[in-house]
C-alpha distance (Angstrom), angle and dihedral (degrees) to the residues before:
residue distance angle dihedral
X1 . . .
X2 3.81 . .
X3 3.78 121.5 .
X4 3.80 123.3 -145.0
X5 3.83 117.7 -117.5
X6 3.78 136.8 -176.4
X7 3.79 111.4 -145.4
X8 3.81 120.7 -163.7
X9 3.80 112.8 -154.7
X10 3.78 121.0 -173.1
X11 3.80 106.6 -147.2
X12 3.83 110.7 160.7
X13 3.80 112.1 -133.0
X14 3.80 95.6 3.4
X15 3.81 91.6 132.7
X16 3.79 90.0 60.6
X17 3.83 91.0 68.9
X18 3.76 118.5 113.9
X19 3.83 121.6 -138.7
X20 3.81 92.1 -81.1
X21 3.79 91.2 52.3
X22 3.80 92.2 49.7
X23 3.81 89.0 47.8
X24 3.80 90.0 54.1
X25 3.83 91.2 49.7
X26 3.79 90.4 49.9
X27 3.77 91.4 50.4
X28 3.85 91.3 54.5
X29 3.82 90.1 50.5
X30 3.82 93.0 45.8
X31 3.82 91.6 49.9
X32 3.82 90.0 54.9
X33 3.80 92.0 45.3
X34 3.86 90.8 54.4
X35 3.80 88.8 56.1
X36 3.81 91.8 53.0
X37 3.83 96.3 48.7
X38 3.79 119.4 -165.9
X39 3.81 94.4 -12.8
X40 3.81 91.7 89.8
X41 3.85 140.3 21.4
X42 3.77 130.3 -168.8
X43 3.80 111.7 -136.1
X44 3.83 100.8 178.7
X45 3.80 143.2 -58.7
X46 3.79 138.8 -132.2
X47 3.78 114.0 -138.9
X48 3.81 120.2 -153.7
X49 3.80 127.2 173.8
X50 3.79 96.0 -81.3
X51 3.81 106.4 7.4
X52 3.79 142.4 51.2
X53 3.79 118.8 -148.3
X54 3.80 107.9 -158.8
X55 3.80 130.8 -166.9
X56 3.82 112.0 -149.4
X57 3.80 136.4 172.4
X58 3.79 109.8 -144.1
X59 3.78 142.1 158.9
X60 3.77 91.7 -120.1
X61 3.81 144.8 -29.3
X62 3.81 89.8 -82.7
X63 3.81 90.5 64.8
X64 3.82 89.6 50.8
X65 3.80 90.7 50.5
X66 3.80 91.5 47.7
X67 3.82 89.9 52.9
X68 3.81 88.9 51.3
X69 3.82 90.7 50.3
X70 3.78 94.2 48.3
X71 3.80 95.1 44.1
X72 3.79 96.5 41.4
X73 3.80 90.7 -129.3
X74 3.81 117.9 131.3
X75 3.79 120.9 -114.4
X76 3.80 98.1 -159.0
X77 3.77 95.7 167.4
X78 3.81 126.7 15.2
X79 3.80 114.4 -170.1
X80 3.80 126.8 -175.6
X81 3.81 112.1 -133.3
X82 3.76 112.9 -131.3
X83 3.82 97.7 -173.8
X84 3.78 142.4 -7.4
X85 3.78 120.3 -135.0
X86 3.81 133.8 176.3
X87 3.78 136.8 169.4
X88 3.82 92.1 -71.4
X89 3.81 91.9 57.6
X90 3.81 91.8 88.2
X91 3.81 89.8 65.5
X92 3.81 94.0 58.5
X93 3.78 112.3 95.4
X94 3.79 129.1 -177.5
């Protein structure tokens, strides 16, 4: 079973990349993911001026750290997600 994680990566100026720059960053990440196989999956990321907030599914924190090592991207904070809620959550009743 894969757990969901939020990874905060401090990357100064990352949000100043154009589409080609973001493509290049994605390629580096995808190359690392291929090496790790089914232990980890990238869901998506939010890019701000100086940080990337990534959502990953992974076996454990070690897999997230290994991806960071292989890709060369920092993993400053790795947080396990306990639950996901959205505006429709209020309608769900036990």
